[in-house]
TIPAVEX-692253 format. One record per residue (C-alpha): x, z, y. Coordinates in steps of 0.2 Angstrom, whole numbers, plus 5000, padded with zeros to 4 digits. Last residue first. Layout:
N
XZY
...
***
This chain:
441
532252395690
533152205687
534852165685
534552205664
535552335654
534152485648
533352365634
531652395645
529852475633
528452395634
526952425650
525352525647
524352565632
525352495619
523952455604
523252325616
524752225614
525152195598
524552055597
524551935581
522952015580
523852045559
525352085566
524552225576
523652285561
525152285551
526252375566
524452505565
524952525546
526752545550
526652685564
525552795550
527052745534
528152805550
527152985553
527253015532
529152945531
529553085546
528653225537
529553205521
531353215531
530753355539
530253445525
531753385513
532753455531
533853405545
535153535550
536353395548
535853285565
535153105559
535352925567
533552875563
533652785582
532552805597
531552955587
530253095592
529153135579
527653205584
526653115575
525953065596
527953015596
527952905580
526552815585
527152775604
528852715599
527852595584
527352505600
528352495613
529552445598
528052275593
528152245613
530052245614
530252115602
531552105589
531351905581
530551895563
529051795568
527951895567
528652005578
530252115572
530552305575
532352365573
532752535567
534552635569
535652735555
537052835559
537552915544
536952785533
537952665540
536952565553
534952445548
533152515543
532152345550
530152385555
529852215551
530152105535
529352255530
528052255536
526752285520
526152445523
527052485508
528452405511
528552495527
528352665517
529752645507
531052565522
530652735531
530852835513
532652735504
533352765527
533052985527
533452995508
534952885514
535552975533
535153165525
536653105510
537753045526
537353165538
537853295522
539453205518
539853215537
539653405536
540353445523
540653645524
542353685530
543153505536
541453475549
541353665554
542753705559
543053515572
541253575578
542253765583
543653695591
542753575599
541453695605
542753815610
543353685621
541853675628
541853855632
543553875641
543353725651
545053615646
544053415656
543453525673
544753475685
544853335677
546753285677
546753095664
548052985663
549152965681
550652875673
552352915680
553852795681
554952845667
556053005665
555053065650
554353225647
553153295659
551853185653
550453055655
551852925648
552053025634
550252985627
551152815623
552452885614
551753005605
550152895598
548752915601
547153035607
546153035621
544653185619
542753225622
541953365628
540253405638
539153525624
538253465617
538653485598
540553465607
541353325595
539953225592
540153135606
541553105612
543253015603
544452905610
545852805600
547352745607
548752655594
547752635581
547952685564
547152595549
546652675534
544752645533
543852825534
545452895543
545252765556
543252755554
543252915561
544553075554
543153205550
542353055541
541052905547
540153035557
541453145562
542053005575
540952835572
539752865589
541452905599
542652825592
543252685606
544752615594
546252545607
547552435598
549052425612
549652235617
551452165611
550451975603
551252035584
550952195585
548952185592
548752045580
549452135566
548152315569
546752165572
547052125555
547152285549
545552285554
544852145547
545452155529
543652165524
542252165536
541952315545
540652405538
538852425546
538252475560
539352515570
541352515564
542852505574
542252515591
543252415601
544852375616
546152265614
547452315625
548652235638
548052055639
548951955652
550651905640
550051735635
547951735641
547751585627
548751665612
547751835615
546251735615
546551625600
547051755591
545351835595
544351675587
545351715572
544951875570
543151865570
542552035564
541852095581
542051955593
543351945609
542951975627
544051955645
544152095657
545152055675
544051925678
542852085682
543852165694
544251995706
542451975705
542052175714
541052265704
539452335716
538152265705
538752225688
537252285678
536852155667
538752225657
540552135662
540752215679
540152405672
541552365660
543252365670
541952435684
541752615676
540352665671
541152685651
541552555635
539752495629
538452405617
539852315609
539952125601
540852065615
542052205609
543352215626
545052125629
545952215645
546952115656
548352175672
549952175659
551252275661
551352325644
551552535648
550652525665
549152405657
548852525641
548752685649
547452625663
546552545646
546652725636
546352835653
544652715657
543952755638
544152935639
543552935657
541952865652
541952975636
541553125646
542353295649
543953285645
545353345634
547053245630
547753245613
549353195602
550053135587
548453065581
548452975562
548153165559
546353175565
545753355559
547553425560
547753325577
546053405584
546253595575
548153615584
547153525603
545453625603
547053785597
548253725612
546753715623
545953895618
547953975626
547253925644
547953805652
548553865672
547553875687
545953945676
544153915669
542753955658
543054145662
543254285643
541354325641
541054115642
542354115628
541554215617
539954145619
540553975615
541154035597
539454105595
538553925600
539753825590
539253925575
537553945576
537053825578
535753795595
535153605591
535553535574
537353505570
537553315575
536853355594
538053195604
537253085593
536153025609
535853225612
534953205597
534853025589
533153115579
532153225583
530453305572
529553335587
528553515594
527253515608
527253635618
526653555635
528653535643
529153475626
530253545609
531253455601
531953495582
533253435570
534053635573
533053745588
532553615606
531853665621
531053625637
531153435633
530153305646
529453205635
529153015637
527352945632
526552915650
527452715649
528052685631
529852775631
531552675633
530952655654
530752855654
532652855656
533652935640
534752805640
535152785658
536052945658
535753075673
533553055671
532352995683
533152855689
533952915703
533653085701
532453175717
530953125716
531053045701
531353195692
529653285700
528853135693
529553155677
528853325678
527253275679
527153165667
527953305656
526553435659
525053305659
525853245640
524153355630
523253305643
523453155643
523053125626
521653195625
520853105638
520453185654
***
């Protein structure tokens, strides 16, 4: 057994156990071992702050924690204290808990562009509720999704648009249409073409870069003029762009918006928020046809809502969004400098808003490469950095960033060797990583 095989022996055994019982070996496709180099997919034991340990005892500086959900760091004291307090008082009752009112008040105070909020457990439930509400309010069947954004929901209205559309009826697929991000003319053409059929426009208000000037305001005007609902998916931008999300930063108010990810710092909580006139259609205080908005047994678990309240309070009181941007700026500068120094500055490319950094791995022709991504990930993991992205948490220290930049520099040195050889394969030690959305396993 080689040193590397011994170092990750328990993780390999644990991955086999996972695959024997769980389709894909994980409960989230983006966490699957196909997203990591072969035989180098650590199975996590525990985490603290910006660090995690695998079952073999290896320690890593972690980025993109919990798929961007753990933005305060693992086991954050204020969050854990709030959760522990509520767990001791019971977690679920036959009637609403006062914690639901407290969490809603805190959310609406933090996101003042919203007038009502309803909590759920995951982002898919919230976005699908927004789509259903838009259809009910407008009486229209079609959903227009932004074609340039990777994920909105596990439900048929979106999954039917992906390469993994097996099991989704064609009739459902036909009700979802797509528009390009940043192109108001194309969006207006789509809305004109489908006449009065489009119930909503749903998009992430920003991704790895700021929206073009006037774009979000232009979408707001188009939605108003064509009578459709404007929905911002703020699962990622919520809290990371500003405490009030992208809508708070850019000053454009959607009809509905959805939050998750950072909202619970790893605890399961999401939110659908929006204009009272729309949200009330899912309530009891109106005389119209009822809309089944959101109704989940565990949607109002007291400890998850306590976590959300603690997260929102921590963000506003401690200036977390500003800290995320500061940390991200330092990391991006360090990685770019390391890549340039090693002669791969045009191939290992850091992109995105400082609080939401990703990296691209490009081949000799400047094209995205899964092979070079595999090489890069392997070097990072072997150096003690677990980074499917460079999305920061506020728990990172200067020492963590310095360590990361050192490991990146070592990885870039190997990257340069592969480019010089015009062949990354000798440095992969197995099959390349794969995209999540693909037709065949």
